[in-house]
C-alpha positions, -999 to +999 in steps of 0.1 A: -285+611-420-308+586-438-297+571-471-323+557-495-311+530-519-331+524-550-331+489-566-347+484-599-358+450-613-368+447-650-386+421-671-387+424-708-414+402-725-419+397-763-454+395-778-471+393-812-501+416-819-530+393-827-559+418-827-565+455-827-600+468-819-619+498-807-632+499-772-667+485-770-680+513-748-674+539-775-646+556-755-616+569-775-593+539-767-578+511-788-575+476-774-544+457-786-544+419-780-510+404-774-500+367-774-467+349-766-449+342-799-449+304-790-487+305-789-491+320-824-491+295-852-497+303-888-519+332-901-540+350-875-576+341-875-603+365-865-625+354-837-661+363-844-676+359-810-660+377-781-648+357-751-669+376-727-697+356-711-727+370-692-741+351-663-776+356-649-770+340-615-743+326-593-755+291-600-754+298-638-718+311-634-707+281-614-723+256-639-706+272-669-673+285-655-654+253-664-665+257-701-653+293-702-619+284-687-613+254-710-622+275-740-596+301-729-569+275-722-574+258-756-571+292-774-542+303-751-543+333-728-539+368-742-527+401-727-548+431-737-533+466-736-555+497-737-540+528-754-554+562-765-563+568-802-535+593-804-509+568-791-522+542-816-519+566-846-484+575-836-473+539-830-480+524-864-489+490-848-503+463-871-516+428-865-486+404-867-461+429-854-437+416-828-433+440-799-416+439-765-429+453-732-406+463-704-419+461-668-400+477-640-404+472-603-387+498-582-377+490-546-370+521-524-358+525-489-340+492-485 
């Protein structure tokens, strides 16, 4: 007889919602930007230019990659979660809300 044990490891992380936007490709999804509470200071400011950068060649990318990384580090890293429009309407999320996310890793057959 083979017995299978299941071990579960969880991580709960707290975030602050800093931006809520529609998906740029027109799909029915909402993008929610989350930051660590220690990275959020004072009132939230709207960033007018997106942090996406297009490169025309590999050389262009290598030349400007350092600038992109330093800009991201200065503004702190963000986690972006994509949810459906229906999930967003039911959630009642607003910019400034504190939320927590639970991540589970399941080990089987140990």
